[in-house]
Z-matrix of the N, CA and C atoms (Angstrom, degrees):
N
C 1 1.440
C 2 1.534 1 110.80
N 3 1.308 2 116.25 1 -41.44
C 4 1.456 3 120.07 2 178.97
C 5 1.525 4 109.58 3 -63.81
N 6 1.303 5 116.16 4 -38.07
C 7 1.449 6 120.21 5 179.69
C 8 1.528 7 110.95 6 -64.64
N 9 1.310 8 118.74 7 -39.94
C 10 1.461 9 122.79 8 178.73
C 11 1.525 10 109.59 9 -65.29
N 12 1.316 11 117.09 10 -44.59
C 13 1.458 12 120.00 11 178.74
C 14 1.526 13 111.70 12 -63.11
N 15 1.307 14 116.78 13 -38.24
C 16 1.464 15 120.58 14 178.80
C 17 1.528 16 110.23 15 -64.53
N 18 1.348 17 117.23 16 -43.36
C 19 1.463 18 120.67 17 178.85
C 20 1.532 19 111.65 18 -65.48
N 21 1.333 20 117.09 19 -41.78
C 22 1.469 21 121.26 20 178.53
C 23 1.532 22 109.63 21 -63.94
N 24 1.314 23 116.37 22 -42.26
C 25 1.454 24 119.75 23 -179.77
C 26 1.533 25 110.17 24 -64.80
N 27 1.343 26 116.68 25 -44.11
C 28 1.460 27 119.98 26 -178.54
C 29 1.527 28 112.10 27 -63.52
N 30 1.338 29 116.09 28 -51.89
C 31 1.457 30 119.74 29 -178.25
C 32 1.528 31 112.48 30 -74.66
N 33 1.304 32 118.16 31 -32.91
C 34 1.463 33 121.89 32 178.64
C 35 1.510 34 111.66 33 -63.03
N 36 1.326 35 117.12 34 -42.72
C 37 1.468 36 120.73 35 179.13
C 38 1.518 37 109.42 36 -65.52
N 39 1.306 38 117.67 37 -40.20
C 40 1.468 39 120.52 38 179.71
C 41 1.529 40 110.82 39 -65.45
N 42 1.317 41 117.62 40 -36.97
C 43 1.463 42 121.15 41 179.47
C 44 1.529 43 111.11 42 -71.72
N 45 1.303 44 117.94 43 -33.46
C 46 1.456 45 121.40 44 -179.20
C 47 1.525 46 113.05 45 -82.67
N 48 1.304 47 117.57 46 -22.28
C 49 1.469 48 120.27 47 -178.98
C 50 1.525 49 110.05 48 -73.23
N 51 1.329 50 117.57 49 150.87
C 52 1.469 51 118.58 50 177.44
C 53 1.515 52 110.07 51 -64.41
N 54 1.330 53 115.46 52 140.77
C 55 1.455 54 119.12 53 -176.44
C 56 1.514 55 112.89 54 -86.94
N 57 1.310 56 118.58 55 -21.61
C 58 1.459 57 120.72 56 179.94
C 59 1.515 58 109.17 57 -154.69
N 60 1.304 59 115.40 58 170.51
C 61 1.455 60 120.16 59 177.43
C 62 1.515 61 113.52 60 82.34
N 63 1.304 62 117.32 61 7.83
C 64 1.456 63 118.26 62 177.58
C 65 1.512 64 109.51 63 -85.16
N 66 1.296 65 115.01 64 144.86
C 67 1.459 66 120.94 65 -178.36
C 68 1.510 67 108.00 66 -128.11
N 69 1.319 68 118.36 67 132.54
C 70 1.457 69 118.83 68 177.68
C 71 1.529 70 109.64 69 -64.42
N 72 1.302 71 115.91 70 142.77
C 73 1.460 72 121.58 71 -178.23
C 74 1.517 73 108.31 72 -119.24
N 75 1.324 74 115.19 73 132.83
C 76 1.458 75 120.17 74 175.74
C 77 1.518 76 107.78 75 -82.54
N 78 1.284 77 116.71 76 116.42
C 79 1.452 78 121.20 77 -178.87
C 80 1.522 79 110.88 78 -103.17
N 81 1.319 80 116.37 79 30.13
C 82 1.466 81 121.38 80 178.60
C 83 1.512 82 110.79 81 -62.79
N 84 1.308 83 116.12 82 174.93
C 85 1.460 84 121.07 83 -175.89
C 86 1.513 85 112.77 84 -86.17
N 87 1.321 86 118.88 85 -11.89
C 88 1.470 87 120.42 86 -179.89
C 89 1.506 88 110.10 87 -72.35
N 90 1.324 89 115.62 88 131.92
C 91 1.467 90 119.64 89 176.04
C 92 1.512 91 108.02 90 -99.04
N 93 1.325 92 115.98 91 131.62
C 94 1.459 93 118.90 92 177.38
C 95 1.513 94 109.24 93 -95.37
N 96 1.325 95 115.52 94 150.67
C 97 1.465 96 120.71 95 179.35
C 98 1.514 97 108.76 96 -71.33
N 99 1.324 98 117.15 97 145.08
C 100 1.465 99 118.29 98 177.17
C 101 1.521 100 109.29 99 -63.79
N 102 1.330 101 115.86 100 147.45
C 103 1.471 102 118.05 101 -178.46
C 104 1.528 103 109.93 102 -64.31
N 105 1.331 104 114.56 103 141.52
C 106 1.461 105 118.51 104 177.73
C 107 1.518 106 108.61 105 -81.04
N 108 1.332 107 116.93 106 148.84
C 109 1.466 108 118.78 107 -178.18
C 110 1.520 109 110.56 108 -65.06
N 111 1.323 110 114.80 109 140.62
C 112 1.457 111 118.64 110 177.61
C 113 1.523 112 109.17 111 -82.56
N 114 1.319 113 115.57 112 164.27
C 115 1.472 114 119.20 113 -178.37
C 116 1.516 115 111.96 114 -66.33
N 117 1.331 116 117.00 115 -19.40
C 118 1.461 117 118.74 116 -179.03
C 119 1.524 118 112.46 117 -83.51
N 120 1.348 119 117.00 118 -12.34
C 121 1.457 120 119.04 119 179.15
C 122 1.519 121 109.88 120 -79.55
N 123 1.316 122 115.90 121 143.50
C 124 1.457 123 119.82 122 176.55
C 125 1.520 124 109.02 123 -80.12
N 126 1.295 125 114.87 124 122.78
C 127 1.449 126 120.22 125 176.84
C 128 1.511 127 109.12 126 -94.37
N 129 1.301 128 116.71 127 147.48
C 130 1.450 129 120.53 128 178.51
C 131 1.526 130 108.72 129 -70.55
N 132 1.297 131 116.07 130 125.25
C 133 1.457 132 121.77 131 179.29
C 134 1.513 133 108.94 132 -100.30
N 135 1.332 134 115.97 133 145.93
C 136 1.463 135 117.06 134 175.55
C 137 1.522 136 109.95 135 -61.22
N 138 1.302 137 116.52 136 149.17
C 139 1.466 138 120.49 137 -179.92
C 140 1.509 139 110.40 138 -63.88
N 141 1.317 140 114.95 139 139.31
C 142 1.458 141 121.21 140 175.45
C 143 1.513 142 108.47 141 -106.39
N 144 1.307 143 115.29 142 148.67
C 145 1.459 144 119.07 143 174.35
C 146 1.525 145 107.95 144 -72.92
N 147 1.326 146 117.90 145 160.67
C 148 1.471 147 119.99 146 177.45
C 149 1.541 148 112.03 147 -55.25
N 150 1.322 149 117.75 148 -39.47
C 151 1.466 150 119.92 149 179.51
C 152 1.527 151 111.13 150 -66.11
N 153 1.326 152 117.13 151 -38.94
C 154 1.467 153 120.05 152 177.50
C 155 1.527 154 110.33 153 -65.12
N 156 1.328 155 116.91 154 -38.83
C 157 1.463 156 120.03 155 177.14
C 158 1.523 157 110.98 156 -64.20
N 159 1.331 158 116.83 157 -44.26
C 160 1.467 159 120.35 158 177.42
C 161 1.530 160 110.19 159 -60.07
N 162 1.310 161 116.41 160 -44.29
C 163 1.460 162 119.81 161 179.68
C 164 1.530 163 111.45 162 -62.55
N 165 1.326 164 117.42 163 -39.07
C 166 1.466 165 120.96 164 177.46
C 167 1.526 166 110.69 165 -65.54
N 168 1.329 167 117.04 166 -44.48
C 169 1.468 168 120.66 167 176.37
C 170 1.532 169 110.62 168 -61.14
N 171 1.334 170 116.75 169 -39.10
C 172 1.460 171 120.67 170 -179.57
C 173 1.525 172 110.78 171 -66.47
N 174 1.316 173 116.35 172 -40.98
C 175 1.468 174 119.66 173 178.73
C 176 1.532 175 110.48 174 -60.64
N 177 1.317 176 116.06 175 -45.80
C 178 1.470 177 121.29 176 178.35
C 179 1.533 178 110.31 177 -63.66
N 180 1.339 179 116.46 178 -45.23
C 181 1.453 180 120.61 179 -179.31
C 182 1.517 181 112.99 180 -64.20
N 183 1.325 182 117.00 181 -37.55
C 184 1.456 183 121.46 182 179.46
C 185 1.527 184 110.49 183 -63.27
N 186 1.333 185 116.61 184 -40.33
C 187 1.459 186 120.16 185 177.16
C 188 1.525 187 110.58 186 -61.88
N 189 1.313 188 116.49 187 -43.96
C 190 1.473 189 120.01 188 -179.65
C 191 1.520 190 111.87 189 -70.51
N 192 1.335 191 116.95 190 -31.54
C 193 1.469 192 120.63 191 -177.55
C 194 1.528 193 112.33 192 -76.74
N 195 1.326 194 118.01 193 -16.53
C 196 1.457 195 120.29 194 -178.58
C 197 1.529 196 111.84 195 -55.83
N 198 1.320 197 116.95 196 -36.58
C 199 1.467 198 121.54 197 179.30
C 200 1.535 199 112.96 198 -74.57
N 201 1.328 200 116.43 199 -8.78
C 202 1.469 201 120.65 200 -177.12
C 203 1.534 202 112.67 201 -98.08
N 204 1.319 203 117.77 202 -0.51
C 205 1.459 204 119.72 203 -177.13
C 206 1.527 205 110.61 204 -57.05
N 207 1.334 206 114.26 205 131.93
C 208 1.462 207 121.30 206 -179.35
C 209 1.524 208 113.52 207 86.96
N 210 1.321 209 118.11 208 -4.68
C 211 1.455 210 121.38 209 -178.54
C 212 1.524 211 111.11 210 -107.00
N 213 1.317 212 114.73 211 158.70
C 214 1.464 213 121.38 212 175.78
C 215 1.516 214 109.12 213 -86.81
N 216 1.325 215 116.12 214 137.90
C 217 1.469 216 122.71 215 177.40
C 218 1.524 217 108.59 216 -129.86
N 219 1.326 218 115.82 217 164.48
C 220 1.451 219 121.77 218 175.10
C 221 1.527 220 107.99 219 -89.97
N 222 1.316 221 116.25 220 123.59
C 223 1.460 222 122.08 221 178.33
C 224 1.528 223 108.33 222 -104.62
N 225 1.340 224 116.06 223 124.95
C 226 1.464 225 119.93 224 -177.58
C 227 1.515 226 113.36 225 -110.84
N 228 1.329 227 117.96 226 -5.82
C 229 1.459 228 119.79 227 178.63
C 230 1.517 229 110.73 228 -164.63
N 231 1.322 230 115.17 229 148.02
C 232 1.473 231 123.27 230 170.76
C 233 1.517 232 106.15 231 -149.12
N 234 1.313 233 116.14 232 112.03
C 235 1.472 234 120.29 233 -175.70
C 236 1.520 235 109.39 234 -135.08
N 237 1.337 236 114.98 235 147.32
C 238 1.459 237 120.62 236 168.25
C 239 1.520 238 108.59 237 -135.48
N 240 1.305 239 115.38 238 163.03
C 241 1.467 240 120.89 239 -177.68
C 242 1.531 241 108.29 240 -64.61
N 243 1.335 242 115.50 241 131.38
C 244 1.457 243 121.62 242 -179.93
C 245 1.518 244 114.13 243 93.29
N 246 1.336 245 118.42 244 -9.65
C 247 1.463 246 121.78 245 177.80
C 248 1.513 247 109.10 246 -62.06
N 249 1.329 248 116.22 247 133.70
C 250 1.452 249 121.16 248 174.38
C 251 1.519 250 108.17 249 -101.29
N 252 1.322 251 115.99 250 108.18
C 253 1.464 252 121.57 251 -178.83
C 254 1.520 253 109.14 252 -157.34
N 255 1.291 254 115.72 253 153.46
C 256 1.470 255 122.05 254 178.07
C 257 1.525 256 112.05 255 53.94
N 258 1.316 257 116.17 256 35.61
C 259 1.456 258 121.26 257 173.60
C 260 1.513 259 116.11 258 79.72
N 261 1.329 260 118.16 259 15.69
C 262 1.464 261 119.05 260 177.79
C 263 1.519 262 110.68 261 -153.21
N 264 1.308 263 114.84 262 167.27
C 265 1.458 264 121.92 263 172.51
C 266 1.523 265 106.28 264 -98.94
N 267 1.317 266 116.93 265 120.56
C 268 1.458 267 122.56 266 -170.51
C 269 1.522 268 112.49 267 -75.61
N 270 1.333 269 114.38 268 136.36
C 271 1.464 270 122.76 269 175.29
C 272 1.536 271 108.67 270 -111.89
N 273 1.312 272 116.29 271 171.25
C 274 1.463 273 120.25 272 175.99
C 275 1.527 274 110.14 273 -58.37
N 276 1.323 275 116.65 274 -42.01
C 277 1.467 276 120.66 275 179.72
C 278 1.519 277 111.30 276 -62.74
N 279 1.344 278 117.29 277 -40.73
C 280 1.463 279 120.88 278 178.16
C 281 1.523 280 111.31 279 -62.44
N 282 1.319 281 116.09 280 -43.14
C 283 1.468 282 120.66 281 -178.99
C 284 1.524 283 109.91 282 -64.64
N 285 1.323 284 116.84 283 -43.19
C 286 1.468 285 121.11 284 177.73
C 287 1.520 286 110.46 285 -61.51
N 288 1.323 287 117.26 286 -47.68
C 289 1.474 288 120.34 287 -179.77
C 290 1.513 289 111.54 288 -61.49
N 291 1.334 290 117.31 289 -40.92
C 292 1.463 291 119.45 290 179.22
C 293 1.519 292 110.96 291 -65.46
N 294 1.335 293 116.79 292 -43.17
C 295 1.467 294 118.37 293 179.42
C 296 1.522 295 111.29 294 -61.92
N 297 1.324 296 117.72 295 -44.21
C 298 1.460 297 119.97 296 -179.82
C 299 1.532 298 111.07 297 -63.45
N 300 1.317 299 117.60 298 -34.71
C 301 1.467 300 120.74 299 175.52
C 302 1.529 301 110.59 300 -69.48
N 303 1.336 302 116.17 301 -39.38
C 304 1.468 303 120.34 302 179.25
C 305 1.532 304 111.94 303 -64.22
N 306 1.321 305 117.08 304 -34.05
C 307 1.472 306 119.74 305 177.87
C 308 1.522 307 110.87 306 -60.41
N 309 1.319 308 116.10 307 -32.17
C 310 1.459 309 120.83 308 179.70
C 311 1.532 310 110.16 309 -80.21
N 312 1.333 311 116.62 310 -43.21
C 313 1.468 312 121.17 311 -175.90
C 314 1.521 313 113.61 312 -72.01
N 315 1.317 314 117.14 313 -37.26
C 316 1.469 315 121.32 314 -172.21
C 317 1.525 316 110.03 315 -120.66
N 318 1.322 317 116.46 316 101.61
C 319 1.473 318 119.72 317 -178.60
C 320 1.541 319 110.29 318 -55.51
N 321 1.320 320 115.38 319 133.14
C 322 1.459 321 120.79 320 179.27
C 323 1.521 322 114.26 321 86.66
N 324 1.344 323 117.62 322 7.89
C 325 1.467 324 119.89 323 -179.74
C 326 1.520 325 110.23 324 -65.20
N 327 1.334 326 115.38 325 133.70
C 328 1.465 327 121.95 326 176.26
C 329 1.519 328 108.00 327 -132.19
N 330 1.310 329 115.42 328 159.36
C 331 1.461 330 121.44 329 -179.91
C 332 1.523 331 109.39 330 -109.41
N 333 1.322 332 116.30 331 131.12
C 334 1.460 333 121.78 332 175.77
C 335 1.521 334 108.41 333 -129.02
N 336 1.309 335 115.81 334 165.08
C 337 1.466 336 122.24 335 176.72
C 338 1.529 337 107.58 336 -102.96
N 339 1.322 338 117.86 337 127.52
C 340 1.461 339 120.82 338 -176.13
C 341 1.532 340 112.16 339 -59.63
N 342 1.320 341 117.59 340 -29.96
C 343 1.461 342 120.67 341 -179.63
C 344 1.516 343 114.52 342 -66.71
N 345 1.333 344 117.34 343 -14.39
C 346 1.463 345 121.02 344 178.74
C 347 1.523 346 112.61 345 -85.41
N 348 1.338 347 117.28 346 -3.67
C 349 1.461 348 120.87 347 -173.84
C 350 1.528 349 109.59 348 -130.55
N 351 1.323 350 116.30 349 130.73
C 352 1.468 351 121.10 350 179.43
C 353 1.527 352 111.53 351 -69.50
N 354 1.299 353 118.35 352 -14.67
C 355 1.465 354 121.49 353 -178.67
C 356 1.522 355 112.48 354 -73.96
N 357 1.328 356 118.04 355 -4.57
C 358 1.469 357 121.72 356 177.70
C 359 1.520 358 109.94 357 -111.26
N 360 1.338 359 116.29 358 139.39
C 361 1.461 360 121.47 359 177.78
C 362 1.521 361 111.75 360 -74.42
N 363 1.318 362 116.52 361 -40.88
C 364 1.463 363 121.84 362 -175.33
C 365 1.522 364 108.18 363 -109.86
N 366 1.304 365 116.72 364 127.08
C 367 1.460 366 121.61 365 -175.93
C 368 1.508 367 115.43 366 -89.64
N 369 1.319 368 118.80 367 11.70
C 370 1.470 369 120.54 368 -172.96
C 371 1.531 370 114.47 369 -102.95
N 372 1.312 371 118.28 370 15.11
C 373 1.470 372 121.35 371 -173.93
C 374 1.515 373 112.22 372 -106.14
N 375 1.343 374 115.03 373 142.34
C 376 1.444 375 121.14 374 164.48
C 377 1.520 376 105.00 375 -89.85
N 378 1.311 377 116.23 376 125.29
C 379 1.454 378 121.67 377 -172.98
C 380 1.527 379 109.66 378 -120.05
N 381 1.336 380 115.15 379 130.02
C 382 1.462 381 120.32 380 175.69
C 383 1.522 382 108.27 381 -100.30
N 384 1.338 383 115.12 382 120.86
C 385 1.462 384 121.69 383 175.93
C 386 1.529 385 107.48 384 -125.19
N 387 1.319 386 115.43 385 162.38
C 388 1.453 387 121.08 386 176.36
C 389 1.516 388 107.00 387 -98.21
N 390 1.317 389 117.12 388 135.45
C 391 1.473 390 122.09 389 -170.05
C 392 1.529 391 115.24 390 -79.96
N 393 1.315 392 117.43 391 31.24
C 394 1.453 393 121.89 392 173.19
C 395 1.516 394 108.11 393 -107.70
N 396 1.329 395 116.02 394 120.90
C 397 1.461 396 120.61 395 -178.44
C 398 1.521 397 112.47 396 -96.53
N 399 1.333 398 115.00 397 147.58
C 400 1.462 399 122.39 398 179.01
C 401 1.526 400 109.17 399 -130.51
N 402 1.332 401 116.20 400 156.16
C 403 1.462 402 120.02 401 179.62
C 404 1.532 403 112.28 402 -81.81
N 405 1.337 404 117.24 403 -17.06
C 406 1.466 405 120.33 404 175.35
C 407 1.527 406 108.08 405 -141.01
N 408 1.334 407 118.24 406 165.59
C 409 1.465 408 120.78 407 -172.27
C 410 1.522 409 115.95 408 -74.85
N 411 1.309 410 118.54 409 -21.27
C 412 1.470 411 120.07 410 -171.64
C 413 1.526 412 113.94 411 -59.52
N 414 1.329 413 120.70 412 -44.39
C 415 1.474 414 118.44 413 177.56
C 416 1.536 415 113.15 414 -61.47
N 417 1.320 416 117.20 415 -33.91
C 418 1.472 417 120.12 416 177.27
C 419 1.533 418 109.62 417 -67.11
N 420 1.328 419 117.15 418 -41.18
C 421 1.465 420 120.60 419 176.80
C 422 1.521 421 111.51 420 -66.98
N 423 1.331 422 116.62 421 -35.46
C 424 1.466 423 120.01 422 175.45
C 425 1.532 424 110.41 423 -60.62
N 426 1.326 425 116.03 424 -36.37
C 427 1.466 426 120.31 425 177.49
C 428 1.514 427 109.77 426 -63.21
N 429 1.351 428 117.19 427 -42.87
C 430 1.470 429 120.89 428 176.55
C 431 1.526 430 110.37 429 -56.80
N 432 1.324 431 115.24 430 -46.44
C 433 1.477 432 120.18 431 -179.24
C 434 1.523 433 110.97 432 -62.08
N 435 1.327 434 116.42 433 -43.01
C 436 1.468 435 119.49 434 -177.52
C 437 1.529 436 111.86 435 -63.65
N 438 1.330 437 117.29 436 -27.81
C 439 1.458 438 121.54 437 177.90
C 440 1.524 439 111.95 438 -88.97
N 441 1.333 440 117.40 439 -2.57
C 442 1.458 441 120.87 440 179.01
C 443 1.520 442 113.98 441 72.84
N 444 1.322 443 117.45 442 25.79
C 445 1.462 444 121.33 443 -179.12
C 446 1.524 445 110.97 444 -92.79
N 447 1.324 446 116.46 445 149.07
C 448 1.461 447 120.93 446 179.36
C 449 1.528 448 110.35 447 -96.80
N 450 1.329 449 116.04 448 178.25
C 451 1.468 450 120.73 449 -175.30
C 452 1.522 451 113.15 450 -66.79
N 453 1.330 452 118.40 451 -17.61
C 454 1.459 453 120.52 452 176.03
C 455 1.530 454 112.22 453 -82.36
N 456 1.324 455 117.11 454 -11.68
C 457 1.462 456 120.34 455 -176.11
C 458 1.517 457 114.26 456 -125.21
N 459 1.324 458 117.55 457 3.28
C 460 1.455 459 119.66 458 -178.61
C 461 1.523 460 109.55 459 -162.76
N 462 1.316 461 116.30 460 138.60
C 463 1.468 462 121.27 461 177.49
C 464 1.517 463 109.28 462 -155.51
N 465 1.307 464 115.66 463 171.43
C 466 1.463 465 121.33 464 174.45
C 467 1.523 466 106.70 465 -101.00
N 468 1.331 467 115.50 466 135.92
C 469 1.463 468 121.07 467 -178.59
C 470 1.516 469 108.80 468 -133.78
N 471 1.340 470 115.21 469 131.81
C 472 1.465 471 119.33 470 173.77
C 473 1.519 472 106.68 471 -91.07
N 474 1.312 473 116.44 472 124.84
C 475 1.459 474 121.10 473 -179.85
C 476 1.517 475 109.62 474 -88.02
N 477 1.333 476 115.74 475 113.87
C 478 1.465 477 120.99 476 176.87
C 479 1.528 478 108.96 477 -131.14
N 480 1.309 479 115.34 478 141.12
C 481 1.459 480 121.69 479 179.39
C 482 1.525 481 112.11 480 -86.94
N 483 1.322 482 116.77 481 -29.68
C 484 1.466 483 121.36 482 -176.52
C 485 1.520 484 109.09 483 -125.85
N 486 1.314 485 115.95 484 142.91
C 487 1.459 486 120.60 485 -179.52
C 488 1.516 487 110.10 486 121.55
N 489 1.314 488 114.90 487 -144.25
C 490 1.465 489 120.18 488 -177.71
C 491 1.524 490 109.57 489 -134.51
N 492 1.329 491 115.85 490 168.83
C 493 1.473 492 119.35 491 178.00
C 494 1.535 493 113.24 492 -68.60
N 495 1.326 494 116.43 493 -17.11
C 496 1.469 495 120.56 494 -175.11
C 497 1.533 496 111.10 495 -58.42
N 498 1.308 497 115.33 496 133.80
C 499 1.463 498 124.78 497 176.61
C 500 1.535 499 114.17 498 63.09
N 501 1.331 500 116.78 499 25.20
C 502 1.461 501 120.67 500 178.57
C 503 1.521 502 112.84 501 -115.65
N 504 1.331 503 117.01 502 13.63
C 505 1.459 504 121.49 503 177.33
C 506 1.532 505 108.64 504 -133.23
N 507 1.320 506 116.01 505 141.55
C 508 1.459 507 121.66 506 174.83
C 509 1.530 508 107.09 507 -134.88
N 510 1.323 509 115.58 508 137.87
C 511 1.466 510 121.44 509 -173.74
C 512 1.513 511 111.26 510 -117.53
N 513 1.316 512 114.32 511 155.00
C 514 1.465 513 120.84 512 171.56
C 515 1.510 514 109.61 513 -66.21
N 516 1.326 515 116.83 514 150.25
C 517 1.454 516 119.93 515 174.52
C 518 1.529 517 109.26 516 -64.77
N 519 1.298 518 116.09 517 150.47
C 520 1.480 519 120.33 518 -178.29
C 521 1.486 520 112.51 519 -60.94
């Protein structure tokens, strides 16, 4: 009986043990430091308010728009807090949500602040433009047409830092 139990114990343990994928482990007394996160790992960032997110997007967009000065771009949105348009009064959260949706819908969409450009009359708008520049407004308007947007939702805008808003906007025909 003891012999049977010994055989069952010997073979039973072998059958229950993992057959592969085992790795020897050093169980020494030295403790190693946990690995530090690599630069490719996503680190948890503190939450930003919607306004802080808009400001961050604007900073990034302004850098990208610097190369577009003097060129025509396609503008797909211009919103400020309190604007009544598209059936609602716009909030910071609404503007942020629209911009994030526009980034998906319109390849190359960037956010700029109208106050940074002399081509705008009112400096209080967050403006979404596409980062492709043209020497004249027609290709930008063609982009509006290809997306099926009307003159209330898309126009061509020449981005200029100095001068006036005059002659820096082109609209789709009614």
